[in-house]
Structures are given as structure tokens and as C-alpha cells.
N, C-alpha and C positions, 0 to 999 in steps of 0.2 A: 040377959048378959051372955049366957051360953050360946044363944042363937047368933048373937053378933060376932062372937069369937069364931064360931063355925063358918059364918059367912066370910069373915076375913081370910080364914084358912082356905076356903074354897076359891075365893077371888085370887088369892096368891098363887094357888095351884094352877088355876086357869091362866094366869099371867105368865107363869113359868112355862107352861105348855105352849102358849103363844110364842114366847121368845124362842123356845126350842124349834118350833115349827118354822119361824122366820129364819133362824140360823141354818136349819136344814135346807130350807128353800134357797137361801143364798149360796150354800155349798153346792147344791145341785145346779144352780144357775152358773156358778163359776166353773163347774166341771163341764157343763154343756158348752159354755163359751170357749173354754180351753180346747174342748174336742173340736169345736167349729174352727178355732184358730189352727189347730193341728191339721185338720182336714183341708183347710184352705191352703196351707203351706205345701201339703203333698200335691194338691191339685196344681198349684203354681209350679212346683218342681216338674211335675209330669208335663205341664204345658210348655215349659222351657225346653224339656227334652224333645218334645214333639217339634217345637220350632227349630231346634238345632238340627234334628234329622231332616226336616223339610229343607233347610238351607243347604245342607250337604247334598241332598238329593238333587236340588235345583242346580247346584254347581256341577254335579256329576252329569246331569242331563245336558247342560250347556256345553260341557267339554265333549261329550259324545256327539252332540249335534255339530259342533265346530269341526270335529275330526271328520265326520261324514261329509259335510259340505266341502271341506278342503280336499278330501279324496276325490269327490265327484268333480270338483272344479279342475283339479290336476288332470284327471282322466279326460275330461272334455277338451282341455287345452292341448294335451298331447295328441288327441285324436284329430283336432283341427290342424295342428302343426304337421302331422303325418299326411293329412289330405292335401294341404298346401304344397308340401314337399313333392308329393306324387304328381300334382299338376305342373309344378316347375320342371321336373324331370321329363314328363310327357311332352311338354311344350318344346323343349330343346330337341328331344329325340325325334319327334314328329317332323319338325321343320328340317332337321338335318337329313333325315331319310328322304324327305320330299325333294330337297335341293339336289341331293346325290342322284336321285332317280332322273330328275330333269336334265342334269348335265350329262349323265351316262347315256340317256336315250338320244340326246342331241349328238353326242360323239359317235354313237353307233350308226346314226343315219348320215354322218358326214362323208363327203367324198375324199377329203384330205384335211390335214392339220396345217393351217397357215402359220400358226405361232402357238407355242414356242417351237424352235427347230428341233430336229431329231437329237435326242440325248440331252437336251437342255431342260431346265426347270425355270418357270417364270410365274408371275402373279396373275396373269390373265391367259385365257384360252381363246384363240381365233380359229374357227373351223369353216371350211367351205361346204355349203349345203345348197340344195336346189333353190332357185328363186321362188318367191320374192324375199326369202329369209336369209339370203347370202349377203355378206358373211354373218355368222352368228358368233357373238363375243360374250364371254363370261368374265366378270372382273369383280373387284372389291372396292367399294367407295363408301366412306362415312359409316363404317361398321355394318354395311349391308352387301350381300352378294347380289349382283345384278346380271340381267341378260339383255343384250341388244341384238335385235334381229333386223337385218337389212338396213334400210334407211330410217327405221323407227327409233324412238327414244329408248334409253336404258330404263329397264323396269326392275325394281327390287324383287328378289325372290324370298327374302326374309322379311318378317314383320318387325314392328318396333319392340316386340317382347323379347327379342334376342339380339345379341351383338355378335357379328361375324368377324373373324380375324384369321391370320395365318393361312390365307388361301394360296395354294400352289398347284401348278400343273406340270407334270413331267412327261415329256414326249418320248415314249419308248418305241418308236418307229411305227408299229402297227397297233399300239394301244396307248392310252393316256391314263396316267396315274393321278388321282384327284385327292387332295387333302385340304381340310379346313377345320376351324374350331368355332363352335357356337357357345356363347355364354348367356345365361338368362339375365335379362335387363331388369334391374330393380334398384330403387334408391335405398332399400333396407340393407343393413349390414348383418342381419340375422343369418345364421348358417342355413336356415330353412330355404332362403332365397338365393343362396350361392351355389351355382351349379354350372359346370362347363364340361364339354365333351368334344373330343377330337374325332372327326369322321374320316375314314379312309375308303377309297373305292378306285376302281379302274374300269375302263370300257375299251373294247376293241373297235378299231376304225374299219368299217366295211369298204375297203378300197375296191374299185372295179377291177 
């Protein structure tokens, strides 16, 4: 009887110990689970922060790249515009100087000025030169300055890239004053392609 009672006490004690062990195990499991939950939340928070910084950095890089591309594009555009402008100016100036040189040289080699009369100003020049180029005439027709030598046909001195206007010749007895305007010919209305220049010159007539 005593042995049975002791056995019951021992079994009860063991059962209580088992219950305490289970309870402790559950508590530990809950603590570990809660720790895992807390750690996961921190990780998620850190991940969100990293994602946020990554998005901000991406937008910043895109902004910088856009600024650089825009700056380079503007620089290239301005450089091209400056180059085109230089070509436009050079075209007008080169043709103007070439025409002035041709008219001046022909006038210096002339024997006399047939037209305009002394003291007069007119839109064409007629000079007496040695055959077979006599007479030599300079005039303006259809926006082009032309030369006609002897019985030959009139030949344009200007190209289609410029438009000539306001051609005048003033006979100053022993010299001829020359004036004309050249404008760059372009269908564009941009300021880059708009250029005109007035050319002045004079040439002495070498009379015998």
C-alpha cells in the first residue's frame, strides 16, 4: 500500500515536471517566434528604406543625365548654327568682293565710259574696251549681276546662292563709283540665314 502511494506521488511529480517542461518550451517557442517576427519587421523596414533611397538615387541620376544631354545638345546646336552663319557671311562676302574686282578691273582697262554720262548715275555700265570684248556691259537682271562682252550673251557673275540688288554706277569723269547689295538666298526665315551687305568701290579709267 505504501509502495502504491509512493508510486502515485512519483508519477504525479513526473507529470507536473512534464507540464512545466511543456509550458517552458511553449514560452521559449513564443519568444523565439516573436523575436523572428520582430527581426522580420526590422528587415522589412530596412528593405523599404533601401528601396526608397534607390528610387531617389535613380531619379537623381536621371535628372543629372537629362541635364547633361540637354547641355550637350544645346552646345552642338549653337556650334552648328555658328558654323552655318559663318558660311552664309563668307558666301556673300566672297561673291561681293569677286564681282567688285571684276568690274573694277574691266573699268581700269577701259578706253572710255560710254554710259552713264559724266556726272550721271545709272543701273548699268557700258565701257569701251579693245576688241573683241567691245563694248563690255555690266547690268542687273533677275537678281543677278551680269557681264556682256562684245557680241556674246550676258553671263551672270553671281550664283544662285545670293540675290543682287541696288546696282548703281556713277560716272565721275575719270573714275566710276560702283555700288550694289548682295543678300543670301534662302527659303529659311531663321536669323542664321538672313544676311545682306552693301558693297562700295571705285575704279579709275585709264584714258589714253
